[in-house]
N, C-alpha and C positions, 0 to 999 in steps of 0.2 A: 641964078636964072632970072632973066628979066621977064616981066609980063608984057608981052606984046601980042598982037593978033595972031601971028604965025604960031607962037607957042601955045596959046589958048586953043587954036583950031586943031593943032596936032594933039593936044591933050584930050580935047573933046572926041576926036576921031579914035584915039587909043581907047578911051573909056567906052565908046560905042562898040568897038571891036571886042573888047574884053567882055562887055555885057552880052554880046551875041555868042561869044565862045562859052560864057557861063551858061546861057540858055541851052546851047547845044550839049554841053556836058551834063546839065541837069536832066535833059531829055534822055541822054545815053544812060545815066545812072538809073533813071526810072525804068527804062527798057530792061536794064540788067536786073533790077528788082523784080520786074514781072517775069523774066525768064527764070530767075532763081525760085520764085514762088511756083511757077509751072513745074520746074524740076523737082521741087519738094513734094508737090502733089503726086507727081509720077512715081517718085520713090516710095511714097506712102501706099500708092495703089499697088505697086509691085511687091512691097513688103506684105500687104494683105493677101495678094494672090499667092505669095510664097507660103504664108501660113496655111491657107486653104489647101494648097498642093501638099504640104507636109502632113496635114491631117488626113488627106485622101490617101497618101502613100502609107501612112500608119494603118489606116483602116484596111487597105488592100493587102498589106502584109499580114495582118491578123486573119483576114479572110483566106488568104493563100495558105497560111499555117493550118487553119481549120480544115480546109479542103485537102491539104496534104496528109493530114491525119486520117482522112477517110479513104485514102488510096490503099487498096488491099496489098498485103505483103505477098511474097512468093508462096508461102505456106498456105495462105488463104486461097490464092488462085489455084494451087494444086488440089486442095480439098474440094473446091467448087468443080473443077474439071473431073475429078474422080466421082463426085456425086452425079454429075450430068451423065457420065458414062454408065454408072450403076443404074440410074433411072431409065436411060434409053436402051438398056440391054434387052434382048428378046425376053419375052415373058417365060420361056422355058428355062432360062438361066436363073431367074428369080421368080418363082411362082407366087410368092407372097405379095409381089408388086402388081399383080394383075389388075388392070384398070377396067372399070365397067364401061362398056360401050354405050 
């Protein structure tokens, strides 16, 4: 390769083009780094939200189980209905239950 003006000019232009491409690629890499950092923050935010939701679900399940335990069974409902009928029966049927007016 001989050193002449055309070769040196071509080399200079090639180096300028490579430098511009390098700047473009560095900019793209930096943009990708920013996007990755944003995605990592979003993943962390969603993981935190998931933990909160799981705790809430566990609390609600415990509350649901506690409330379910308070639901009267069929025998309790029948005993209540029998008591209501007994108390609301006419006073002649049960004179001991006479209510003072």
